[in-house]
C-alpha positions in Angstrom: 28.5 5.8 -49.3 29.2 3.1 -51.9 31.3 5.5 -53.9 32.9 6.9 -51.1 34.6 3.8 -50.2 36.0 2.8 -53.7 37.4 6.2 -53.6 39.4 5.5 -50.7 40.4 1.7 -51.8 42.2 3.9 -54.7 43.9 6.5 -52.4 44.6 3.7 -49.8 46.5 2.1 -52.5 48.5 5.4 -53.4 49.1 5.6 -49.4 50.5 2.4 -49.2 53.0 3.3 -52.7 54.2 6.5 -51.2 53.5 6.3 -47.5 55.9 9.4 -47.2 52.7 11.8 -48.1 51.3 10.4 -44.6 53.8 12.5 -43.1 54.1 15.2 -45.7 50.0 16.1 -46.1 49.7 18.1 -43.1 51.8 21.0 -45.5 49.3 21.0 -47.5 46.5 23.8 -46.4 43.7 21.7 -45.4 41.2 22.7 -48.3 43.3 20.7 -50.3 44.3 17.7 -49.1 41.4 15.4 -50.4 42.4 16.9 -54.1 46.1 16.7 -53.6 46.1 13.3 -52.3 43.0 12.4 -55.3 46.1 14.1 -57.9 48.7 12.0 -56.9 46.8 8.7 -56.9 45.5 9.5 -60.6 49.4 10.6 -61.3 49.8 6.9 -60.9 47.2 5.4 -61.8 48.5 6.8 -65.5 52.3 5.6 -64.7 51.2 2.5 -63.8 49.3 2.4 -67.0 52.4 3.9 -69.0 55.0 2.5 -67.8 54.4 -0.7 -65.5 54.3 -4.9 -66.4 56.1 -6.4 -68.6 53.5 -6.5 -71.5 52.4 -2.5 -72.6 48.9 -4.0 -74.4 47.1 -3.4 -71.1 48.5 -0.1 -70.2 47.6 1.3 -73.5 44.0 0.1 -73.3 43.8 2.1 -69.9 45.3 5.2 -71.2 43.0 4.7 -73.9 40.2 5.0 -71.2 41.8 7.9 -69.1 41.5 9.9 -72.1 38.3 9.1 -72.7 37.4 9.9 -68.8 39.3 13.0 -68.6 37.4 14.1 -71.3 33.9 13.4 -69.7 35.7 15.0 -66.6 35.6 18.2 -68.8 32.2 17.9 -69.7 31.1 17.3 -65.9 30.3 13.4 -66.6 32.6 10.9 -64.2 32.9 7.7 -63.8 35.9 7.0 -62.2 35.8 7.0 -58.3 38.7 9.7 -58.0 36.2 12.1 -60.4 34.6 12.1 -56.9 37.5 14.2 -55.6 38.5 16.1 -59.0 36.0 16.5 -61.7 34.5 19.4 -60.4 38.2 21.2 -59.8 38.6 24.0 -62.7 41.2 22.3 -64.1 41.9 21.5 -68.0 41.2 17.9 -68.3 40.5 17.7 -71.8 44.2 19.1 -72.4 45.3 16.6 -70.3 43.7 13.8 -71.8 45.0 14.8 -75.0 48.7 14.5 -73.7 48.3 11.1 -72.4 49.1 10.0 -76.4 52.8 11.0 -75.8 53.0 8.6 -73.2 53.5 5.1 -74.9 56.8 6.2 -76.4 58.1 6.8 -73.3 57.8 3.6 -71.6 60.9 2.3 -73.6 62.4 5.5 -75.3 64.1 5.6 -78.1 66.5 8.5 -77.2 67.2 10.6 -74.5 66.0 13.8 -76.8 62.6 12.1 -77.9 61.9 10.7 -74.7 62.3 14.3 -72.8 60.3 16.0 -75.7 57.7 13.8 -75.3 57.5 13.8 -71.4 57.7 17.3 -71.9 54.5 18.0 -73.8 52.7 15.6 -70.5 54.4 17.8 -68.1 53.3 21.2 -69.4 49.7 20.0 -69.1 50.3 18.5 -65.3 51.2 21.8 -64.2 48.5 23.5 -66.1 46.2 21.2 -63.7 48.6 21.9 -60.9 48.0 25.3 -61.1 44.8 25.4 -61.5 44.0 23.1 -58.5 46.4 24.6 -56.1 47.2 27.7 -57.0 50.4 29.7 -58.4 51.6 30.5 -61.6 51.1 28.5 -65.0 54.4 26.4 -66.2 57.6 28.0 -67.2 60.5 26.4 -68.9 62.1 25.9 -65.9 59.7 24.2 -63.8 58.9 21.8 -67.0 62.6 20.7 -67.3 62.2 19.9 -63.3 59.0 18.0 -63.6 60.6 15.7 -66.2 63.3 15.0 -64.6 60.6 14.0 -61.9 58.4 12.5 -64.4 61.6 10.4 -65.7 62.8 9.4 -62.1 59.3 8.1 -61.3 59.4 6.0 -64.2 62.9 4.4 -63.2 61.2 3.7 -59.5 58.3 2.0 -61.7 60.3 -0.3 -63.5 62.6 -1.0 -61.0 66.0 0.7 -62.4 68.2 1.9 -60.1 70.9 2.6 -62.6 68.6 5.2 -64.5 68.1 7.0 -61.0 71.3 7.2 -60.0 71.5 10.0 -63.0 68.5 11.8 -62.2 68.4 12.9 -58.5 70.5 16.1 -58.9 67.7 17.2 -61.2 65.4 16.9 -58.7 64.8 20.3 -57.3 61.8 21.2 -55.4 61.6 24.6 -57.0 57.7 24.3 -58.8 55.1 26.6 -58.2 52.7 24.6 -56.1 53.2 23.3 -52.9 52.2 19.7 -53.6 54.3 19.5 -56.8 57.6 20.2 -54.5 56.5 17.9 -52.0 56.3 15.6 -54.7 59.6 16.1 -55.9 60.8 15.7 -52.4 59.1 12.5 -51.5 60.8 11.0 -55.3 64.4 12.5 -54.4 64.8 10.8 -51.1 63.4 7.4 -52.9 66.2 7.4 -55.3 69.0 8.3 -52.7 67.5 5.3 -50.9 67.2 3.2 -53.9 71.0 4.1 -55.0 72.1 2.8 -51.3 70.2 0.7 -50.5 67.5 -1.0 -53.0 64.1 -0.2 -54.0 62.8 -1.6 -51.0 64.0 0.9 -48.7 61.8 4.2 -47.5 63.0 7.4 -46.2 63.0 8.2 -42.4 60.2 10.3 -41.1 62.3 12.8 -39.5 64.6 13.1 -42.6 61.3 13.7 -44.8 59.3 15.6 -42.5 62.2 18.7 -42.7 62.5 18.4 -45.7 58.9 18.3 -46.4 59.1 22.1 -44.6 61.9 22.9 -46.5 59.7 22.5 -49.4 56.8 23.8 -48.2 58.4 26.9 -47.6 59.5 27.5 -51.6 
């Protein structure tokens, strides 16, 4: 019971950050909904560690901790409550953990090319995990490009950078193999659209989000 309550506390934090998923989760197959919520909660934890806050030092420590945790998941062990929902999924957790080493360089990238290359290495492993959990083919080049655009956009949201967001929205196409990834691309795209027009606190209207999610779910 205590472990379940702890898992819920992390999921509640994710729901508060991404309330759009309260509308969109209906498009995820029922048997995948808990894993999808936990997975995007995990990605939020990693994004906050990599890109959040004024001082990078705590985030570096958190990323190192998550590397160790993901290695443990690959061996059947878990410490973090999100592992209750994710660790038993047959995903390449250790490879994802290794890919976290590229994220510190993406906090304040020295060049767009280096930023894209680093995020590409992470996106490949992210998509491999999603293929294992949610079905669909493994990552191919055009999907990786789209996910890298999505990651750069999410960083702009974490860092509150509307200037960066403005140029990223056209590249967010919900065409990924897995339905949860397509839905996440929709959420981020709509967030950026409203950031451009109304500031970072804006939230997409439920009906608009529902229609966009329905289109993305259809593929």
